[in-house]
BAMAR-615703 format. One line per field, with one value per residue: x, y negated, z negated of N, C-alpha, C in turn; residue number from 1. Coordinates in Angstrom, 3 decimals, padded with zeros to 6 digits. Last residue first. Layout:
N
nx = (X; ...) .
ny = (Y; ...) .
nz = (Z; ...) .
cax = (X; ...) .
cay = (Y; ...) .
caz = (Z; ...) .
cx = (X; ...) .
cy = (Y; ...) .
cz = (Z; ...) .
i = (NUM; ...) .
***
This chain:
149
nx = (071.095; 069.000; 068.260; 067.222; 069.034; 070.557; 068.691; 068.176; 069.866; 069.271; 066.209; 067.339; 068.511; 066.181; 064.144; 064.481; 064.046; 062.022; 060.129; 059.788; 058.858; 056.406; 055.155; 054.761; 053.207; 050.932; 050.594; 050.151; 047.739; 046.306; 046.117; 044.778; 042.080; 040.886; 040.965; 039.015; 036.646; 036.136; 035.222; 033.104; 031.233; 030.741; 029.592; 026.677; 026.114; 023.502; 023.685; 025.683; 028.806; 031.067; 031.477; 033.028; 034.621; 036.479; 037.274; 038.349; 040.305; 041.829; 042.185; 044.347; 046.285; 047.038; 047.747; 049.738; 051.690; 052.234; 053.145; 055.429; 056.939; 057.726; 059.258; 061.350; 062.559; 063.454; 065.405; 066.954; 068.034; 069.571; 071.306; 072.631; 071.804; 070.418; 070.680; 068.812; 067.676; 066.690; 064.775; 063.209; 062.359; 061.109; 058.952; 057.293; 056.680; 055.116; 052.991; 051.743; 050.563; 048.934; 046.831; 046.504; 045.465; 043.127; 041.164; 041.179; 041.098; 043.575; 045.440; 044.125; 044.140; 046.863; 047.390; 046.137; 047.524; 049.753; 048.866; 048.329; 050.891; 052.302; 050.373; 051.742; 053.582; 053.601; 050.722; 049.010; 046.320; 043.259; 039.792; 037.998; 039.004; 039.374; 041.722; 043.481; 044.288; 044.196; 044.935; 046.426; 046.313; 044.112; 044.199; 045.685; 043.628; 040.683; 038.558; 037.501; 034.993; 033.149; 032.374; 032.960; 034.624) .
ny = (-059.676; -060.688; -061.378; -059.620; -058.641; -057.695; -055.126; -053.467; -051.175; -050.468; -049.556; -047.309; -045.704; -045.399; -044.257; -041.391; -039.745; -040.192; -040.572; -038.006; -036.812; -038.251; -037.155; -034.794; -034.745; -035.701; -033.409; -031.442; -032.394; -032.643; -030.022; -028.803; -030.268; -028.438; -025.999; -026.768; -027.640; -025.118; -023.545; -025.136; -024.838; -022.091; -021.861; -022.897; -023.158; -023.581; -021.230; -019.911; -019.210; -018.740; -021.015; -022.577; -020.585; -021.163; -024.028; -024.551; -022.846; -024.109; -026.593; -025.859; -024.758; -027.463; -029.122; -027.003; -027.516; -030.276; -030.017; -028.597; -030.444; -032.676; -030.910; -030.359; -032.393; -033.314; -031.239; -031.658; -034.261; -034.107; -032.127; -033.885; -037.702; -040.466; -042.678; -044.632; -044.111; -041.320; -041.661; -043.510; -041.825; -039.769; -041.478; -042.107; -039.389; -038.719; -040.897; -039.799; -037.360; -037.698; -039.218; -036.858; -035.441; -036.542; -035.442; -032.788; -032.670; -032.804; -031.542; -029.181; -028.138; -028.018; -025.627; -023.491; -023.884; -022.686; -019.999; -018.914; -018.905; -016.963; -014.788; -014.722; -013.823; -011.263; -009.349; -008.323; -009.781; -009.186; -010.286; -009.088; -006.255; -004.205; -002.676; -004.064; -003.844; -000.846; 000.004; 000.922; -001.198; -001.149; 001.038; 000.449; 000.387; 001.303; -000.355; -003.202; -002.953; -002.070; -004.076; -007.145; -010.036) .
nz = (-007.537; -004.754; -002.312; -000.399; 001.111; -001.146; -001.927; 000.046; -000.354; -003.066; -002.398; -000.800; -002.414; -004.449; -002.956; -002.069; -003.764; -005.459; -003.629; -002.486; -005.211; -005.264; -002.837; -002.820; -005.168; -003.718; -001.781; -003.356; -004.852; -002.228; -001.337; -003.482; -003.461; -001.239; -002.266; -004.345; -002.586; -001.367; -003.766; -004.780; -002.406; -002.628; -005.174; -004.698; -001.454; 001.202; 003.733; 005.519; 004.953; 006.527; 007.895; 006.021; 004.964; 007.024; 007.302; 004.743; 004.992; 007.105; 006.082; 003.851; 005.309; 006.150; 004.180; 002.926; 005.070; 004.983; 001.751; 002.691; 004.527; 002.837; 000.862; 002.369; 003.188; 001.523; 000.289; 002.825; 002.596; 000.200; 000.957; 002.943; 002.081; 004.023; 005.469; 005.235; 008.147; 007.802; 005.877; 007.737; 009.267; 007.582; 006.453; 009.125; 010.115; 007.652; 008.059; 010.775; 009.775; 008.347; 010.040; 011.351; 009.576; 009.023; 010.924; 012.676; 015.526; 016.551; 015.083; 014.605; 017.006; 017.547; 015.984; 017.174; 019.413; 018.372; 017.476; 019.874; 021.427; 019.770; 020.758; 023.069; 022.880; 021.385; 021.527; 020.349; 018.605; 017.723; 016.982; 015.345; 013.300; 012.262; 013.416; 012.947; 010.731; 008.618; 005.386; 003.892; 001.773; 000.548; -001.354; -003.741; -006.014; -005.989; -007.780; -007.437; -006.430; -008.091; -009.029; -007.400; -008.165) .
cax = (072.499; 069.340; 068.928; 066.146; 068.236; 071.196; 068.674; 067.545; 070.015; 070.667; 066.637; 066.295; 069.122; 067.098; 064.052; 064.617; 065.170; 063.445; 060.589; 060.072; 060.095; 057.447; 055.295; 055.870; 054.510; 051.240; 050.918; 051.207; 048.966; 046.444; 046.556; 045.649; 042.993; 041.740; 041.816; 040.046; 037.340; 036.619; 036.695; 034.420; 031.643; 031.210; 030.942; 028.022; 026.464; 024.411; 022.928; 024.727; 028.017; 030.701; 031.155; 031.595; 033.580; 035.820; 036.167; 036.902; 039.906; 041.317; 041.121; 042.932; 045.289; 046.465; 046.743; 048.363; 051.107; 051.808; 052.212; 054.554; 056.153; 056.732; 058.164; 060.400; 061.365; 062.355; 064.041; 066.103; 067.057; 068.374; 070.364; 072.218; 072.892; 070.537; 071.803; 069.410; 068.093; 067.679; 065.628; 063.681; 062.933; 062.519; 060.064; 058.228; 057.361; 055.958; 053.866; 052.288; 052.003; 050.292; 047.871; 047.313; 046.930; 044.169; 041.945; 041.480; 039.692; 042.138; 045.373; 044.584; 042.866; 046.053; 048.123; 045.673; 046.064; 050.046; 049.468; 047.280; 049.676; 052.877; 050.317; 050.008; 053.834; 053.971; 051.679; 050.431; 047.254; 044.315; 040.855; 037.576; 039.427; 038.382; 040.184; 042.884; 043.592; 044.861; 044.201; 046.238; 048.068; 044.670; 043.527; 046.364; 044.505; 041.684; 038.513; 039.198; 036.005; 033.672; 032.706; 032.037; 034.384) .
cay = (-059.512; -060.061; -062.106; -060.070; -059.449; -058.518; -055.799; -054.283; -051.706; -051.123; -050.752; -048.473; -046.319; -045.569; -045.358; -042.579; -039.442; -039.815; -041.920; -039.102; -036.196; -038.303; -038.647; -035.477; -033.956; -036.450; -034.670; -031.352; -031.795; -033.880; -030.912; -028.225; -030.380; -029.966; -026.112; -026.583; -028.632; -026.288; -023.085; -024.975; -026.314; -022.550; -021.503; -023.971; -022.296; -024.194; -021.887; -020.552; -019.741; -017.643; -019.835; -022.827; -021.188; -019.768; -023.407; -025.165; -022.306; -022.900; -026.725; -026.261; -024.121; -026.385; -029.540; -027.444; -026.163; -029.824; -031.264; -028.088; -029.183; -032.887; -031.716; -029.415; -031.682; -034.268; -031.933; -030.285; -033.751; -034.796; -031.747; -032.925; -035.976; -039.390; -042.143; -044.230; -045.471; -041.631; -040.951; -044.198; -042.896; -039.523; -040.620; -043.254; -040.465; -037.624; -040.842; -041.276; -037.614; -037.246; -039.653; -037.946; -034.884; -036.293; -037.089; -033.222; -032.739; -033.140; -032.873; -029.932; -028.305; -028.765; -027.320; -023.596; -023.858; -023.850; -020.893; -019.202; -019.765; -018.290; -015.102; -014.713; -015.067; -012.415; -009.873; -007.593; -010.185; -008.961; -010.375; -008.861; -008.042; -004.810; -001.940; -004.041; -005.175; -001.373; -000.651; 002.150; -000.652; -002.088; 001.357; 000.929; -000.579; 001.761; 000.911; -003.007; -003.471; -001.030; -003.027; -006.246; -009.006) .
caz = (-007.530; -006.153; -002.922; -001.287; 001.328; -000.642; -002.512; 000.495; 000.715; -002.688; -003.369; -000.358; -001.669; -004.969; -003.847; -000.899; -003.155; -006.142; -004.284; -001.965; -004.383; -006.283; -002.729; -002.097; -005.631; -005.001; -001.764; -002.479; -005.636; -003.157; -000.428; -002.996; -004.331; -001.080; -001.037; -004.665; -003.549; -000.642; -002.534; -005.268; -002.865; -001.698; -004.993; -005.415; -002.938; 000.540; 002.829; 005.622; 004.134; 005.852; 008.552; 006.635; 003.858; 007.203; 008.047; 004.861; 003.968; 007.478; 006.800; 003.239; 004.443; 007.150; 005.124; 002.126; 004.761; 005.868; 002.331; 001.567; 004.924; 003.816; 000.524; 001.803; 004.304; 002.047; -000.320; 002.295; 003.709; -000.188; 000.194; 003.327; 001.934; 003.015; 005.390; 004.138; 007.899; 008.945; 005.644; 006.253; 009.918; 008.815; 006.008; 008.245; 010.867; 007.708; 006.912; 010.294; 010.872; 007.565; 008.955; 012.129; 010.085; 007.716; 010.747; 011.044; 014.731; 017.562; 015.404; 013.333; 016.310; 018.346; 015.442; 015.459; 019.551; 019.024; 016.485; 019.080; 021.680; 019.599; 018.926; 022.922; 023.294; 020.598; 022.416; 020.320; 019.461; 017.278; 017.930; 016.844; 013.738; 011.467; 013.524; 014.505; 010.963; 010.546; 006.639; 004.910; 002.537; 001.459; -000.374; -002.800; -005.574; -005.581; -007.948; -007.869; -005.565; -006.946; -010.018; -007.497; -007.730) .
cx = (072.535; 070.676; 069.355; 066.867; 067.180; 070.190; 069.747; 067.952; 069.013; 070.558; 068.060; 066.658; 068.375; 068.355; 065.592; 064.671; 065.511; 064.442; 061.932; 060.665; 060.722; 058.692; 056.471; 056.201; 055.382; 053.045; 051.607; 051.295; 050.218; 047.574; 046.864; 046.690; 044.163; 042.320; 041.894; 041.321; 038.616; 037.162; 037.091; 035.638; 032.916; 032.035; 031.667; 029.530; 027.260; 025.033; 023.868; 024.083; 026.880; 029.184; 030.776; 030.790; 032.426; 034.815; 035.789; 036.230; 038.219; 040.294; 041.273; 041.870; 043.960; 046.010; 046.029; 047.525; 049.811; 050.759; 051.180; 053.259; 055.369; 056.418; 057.098; 059.401; 061.000; 061.654; 063.038; 065.097; 066.299; 067.575; 069.175; 071.118; 071.965; 071.044; 071.787; 070.272; 068.824; 068.386; 067.099; 064.567; 063.825; 062.584; 060.846; 059.168; 057.957; 057.388; 055.044; 053.591; 052.748; 051.088; 048.995; 047.856; 047.308; 045.580; 043.229; 041.996; 039.997; 041.127; 044.350; 044.473; 043.184; 044.580; 047.222; 046.262; 045.758; 048.719; 049.342; 047.473; 048.601; 051.680; 050.706; 049.684; 052.390; 054.057; 052.037; 050.998; 048.504; 045.191; 042.447; 038.900; 038.853; 038.836; 039.137; 041.683; 042.983; 043.906; 044.633; 045.059; 047.562; 045.655; 043.858; 045.569; 045.279; 042.249; 039.932; 039.146; 037.608; 034.923; 033.520; 033.093; 033.507) .
cy = (-058.172; -059.903; -062.070; -061.399; -060.067; -059.523; -057.171; -055.082; -052.958; -052.141; -051.279; -049.827; -047.167; -046.326; -045.890; -043.841; -040.956; -039.984; -041.698; -040.448; -037.030; -037.866; -038.946; -036.462; -034.388; -035.730; -035.627; -032.974; -031.974; -033.274; -031.906; -029.606; -029.819; -030.508; -027.604; -026.805; -028.341; -027.254; -024.316; -024.656; -025.983; -024.080; -022.030; -023.189; -023.118; -023.135; -022.687; -021.555; -020.740; -018.127; -018.997; -021.858; -021.680; -019.972; -022.077; -024.630; -023.401; -022.303; -025.206; -026.127; -024.580; -025.549; -028.411; -027.781; -026.305; -028.547; -030.628; -028.950; -028.789; -031.369; -031.673; -029.739; -030.729; -033.347; -032.464; -030.603; -032.770; -034.476; -032.519; -032.199; -035.012; -038.077; -040.432; -043.385; -045.144; -042.792; -041.109; -042.981; -043.385; -040.740; -040.402; -042.506; -041.315; -038.464; -040.014; -041.296; -038.845; -037.336; -039.371; -039.004; -035.931; -035.992; -037.307; -034.782; -033.348; -033.486; -033.307; -031.100; -029.046; -029.131; -028.132; -025.593; -024.307; -024.481; -022.434; -020.186; -020.247; -019.225; -016.554; -015.440; -015.746; -013.980; -011.288; -008.217; -009.123; -008.826; -009.831; -009.345; -007.977; -006.319; -002.882; -003.636; -005.049; -002.718; -000.856; 001.361; 000.245; -001.926; 000.181; 001.148; -000.311; 000.759; 001.446; -001.581; -003.242; -001.692; -002.056; -005.112; -007.875) .
cz = (-007.418; -006.027; -004.177; -002.643; 000.791; 000.378; -002.176; -000.793; 000.950; -001.175; -003.138; -000.954; -000.867; -003.895; -004.196; -001.861; -002.380; -005.139; -005.250; -002.320; -003.569; -005.655; -004.211; -002.207; -004.598; -005.034; -002.428; -002.362; -004.603; -003.796; -001.168; -002.396; -004.137; -002.210; -001.328; -003.610; -004.134; -001.382; -002.028; -004.319; -003.695; -001.640; -003.712; -005.219; -003.421; -000.812; 001.704; 005.406; 005.436; 004.968; 008.077; 007.379; 004.892; 006.077; 007.894; 006.294; 004.243; 006.056; 007.289; 004.688; 004.232; 006.539; 005.543; 003.030; 003.954; 005.970; 003.665; 001.821; 004.085; 004.344; 001.624; 001.476; 003.724; 003.033; 000.227; 001.467; 003.420; 001.218; -000.264; 002.239; 002.488; 003.129; 004.449; 004.531; 006.998; 008.481; 006.694; 005.839; 008.442; 008.961; 006.821; 007.398; 009.926; 008.976; 007.096; 009.461; 011.080; 008.510; 007.953; 011.378; 010.723; 008.223; 009.910; 011.199; 013.124; 016.204; 016.077; 013.633; 015.403; 017.666; 016.316; 015.198; 018.032; 019.082; 016.812; 017.792; 020.790; 020.267; 018.923; 021.371; 022.635; 021.213; 021.499; 020.832; 019.527; 018.497; 017.391; 017.848; 014.992; 012.054; 012.724; 014.484; 012.010; 010.497; 007.742; 005.812; 003.799; 002.315; 000.995; -001.614; -004.615; -005.143; -007.513; -008.129; -005.918; -006.363; -009.000; -008.461; -008.132) .
i = (149; 148; 147; 146; 145; 144; 143; 142; 141; 140; 139; 138; 137; 136; 135; 134; 133; 132; 131; 130; 129; 128; 127; 126; 125; 124; 123; 122; 121; 120; 119; 118; 117; 116; 115; 114; 113; 112; 111; 110; 109; 108; 107; 106; 105; 104; 103; 102; 101; 100; 99; 98; 97; 96; 95; 94; 93; 92; 91; 90; 89; 88; 87; 86; 85; 84; 83; 82; 81; 80; 79; 78; 77; 76; 75; 74; 73; 72; 71; 70; 69; 68; 67; 66; 65; 64; 63; 62; 61; 60; 59; 58; 57; 56; 55; 54; 53; 52; 51; 50; 49; 48; 47; 46; 45; 44; 43; 42; 41; 40; 39; 38; 37; 36; 35; 34; 33; 32; 31; 30; 29; 28; 27; 26; 25; 24; 23; 22; 21; 20; 19; 18; 17; 16; 15; 14; 13; 12; 11; 10; 9; 8; 7; 6; 5; 4; 3; 2; 1) .
***
């Protein structure tokens, strides 16, 4: 940030977003429609969300089949939600950077790479949680079919 940017730390609490944004919805229904439009955008243009939807569906099916406990459901939902949130924020960062930068700038690449890295980190964490929760009951269910003692 520039030198003058950090002078008044309380200034942002006095800013009215309506004065600085072309579209502010006071209507809750319209706000919901904007959120749904964002979801539709993600499924239409972000191929990773379709892959993520398949992975979410598989995890939910396995969790039902394994009859996981309520606490395990909570962990799986939290982990899955974390990946979805990271993916949506990544797309938002990419769109904002693309809009703000007309010429290549190295910091634009950094912003986009770090946003993408957050999705990777969330996904790896989610996989670890999924394995911790689902692997033991899955192994128990598959042992008779595999002929293991």
